N, C-alpha and C positions, 0 to 999 in steps of 0.2 A: 620974683620970689617964689619959692616952692611951697605949695600947700601940703602940709603933712596931715595924714589921717590916722586914726586909732583902729585897733582891731574891731571895736564896736561899730565904728563908722563903716569899715569894710564889710562887716557882717550885715549891716543894714542894707548896703548896696546889693549884696548877694541875695539876701532873703526877699528883697523887693523886686528881684529879677531885673534890676537896672542894667542897661546895656553899657558895658565897659570892657576894656581889655586889661587883664591882669598879667603883668609882665614880671617874670622871674629873671633877674639880671645876674644871677650867680652862674657858675660855669655849667656847661652842658652836662658834664658828668654829675654834678650836684643835682641838677634838674632831673636827670634820668633816675637817680637814686631816690629823691624825695622832693616833692613840690606841693604847693597848694593846689587842690583839685580845681581844674578849669584854667589854670595859668598856662601861658605859653613861654617858651624859653627864648630869651633874647639877651645873651650875655653882654655885660657892659662894653667889652671891647668890640662887639659886633654891631652896636647900635648905629654907628655912622654908615655902615655898609648895608644893613638889612632892615632898618626901621621902616623905610618907605615901601618895602615889599610886604611887610606884615601889618602895617598900621596905616590908617588914613588920618589926615590932618584934623578932621572933625571928631575923631574918636575920643571918648573919655578914657584915659589911660591911668592905671595905678601900677607903680613900680614897687618891687620889694626885693630885699636881699636876705641876709642871714639873721640879723638881730639889730637891736637898738644901736650897737656900737659900729655896725658895718656902714661905711659911707657910700657903698655902691649904688643903692637905690636913689639917693639924693643926687649923685653924679649922673646917673642915667636920666633922671627927671630933668636936670639942668641941660643935658645934651639934647633931649627931645624938645624942650622949649626953644633952644637955640636953633633947632632944625625947622621950627615953625609949627610944631604941634602946640595947640592952644590949651587943652584941658588935661593937664598932667598932675597927678597926685602922688604923694610918696607915703607908702605904708612903712613907717620906720620900725615897727616891732619885728617885721619880717617873719621868716619861717619859724624861728624859735618861739616868738610870742604866739603865733597861730597854733603851733604844736602844743604849747603848754596849756592851751584851752581845750585840748582834745578835739579839735575841729578836723574835718575830712581832708586827708592828704592822699596823694597818689605817688606812683613811682615804684621802682623795683622793690624797695624795702616793704612796701605795703602789699604788693602782689604776692610776695613770699609769705606774708602773714596770712593772707586769704587762702593760699594753697595749703598751708600747714593746718588750717582749720576751715575746710570747705563749708561747713554748716554755718560758720560765722558770717558768711557773705549772704546768707539767705534771710533777708529781712523784708 
C-alpha cells in the first residue's frame, strides 16, 4: 500500500533537512519548464530503466506529479515498491498544490522571471 503525504508533511521534511529523494514523474519537458526546487526528473515511463541508476534501495523517496487528479505519482510509487525500493511516499497534491502555496519552484519559467527582474533574486 502506498503512503500518501500532504504538502505540510513534505514541507516538514524539507525544513528539517531530512534526507530524501524528491522525484518529479512528469515529462522531461514539464520538468525543464517547472518543478519543485530540489527535485530530480524521472518520468513515469523511464522508472523501469533508470530508477536503479538514480536511486538506492534504502533511499527515502517522494514521488509527485501534476495535481491531486494525476495518477502518475501513485503509479510511480507502485513501480518503485515493486522494484524493491522500501521507503516510497506519494505527494498527491503535486506541482499544482505546491505552486498554489507560493513555495520555491525552479525551471525555465522561473529563470525567465529572475532575468526580467534581476534585483528580485537578491535576497
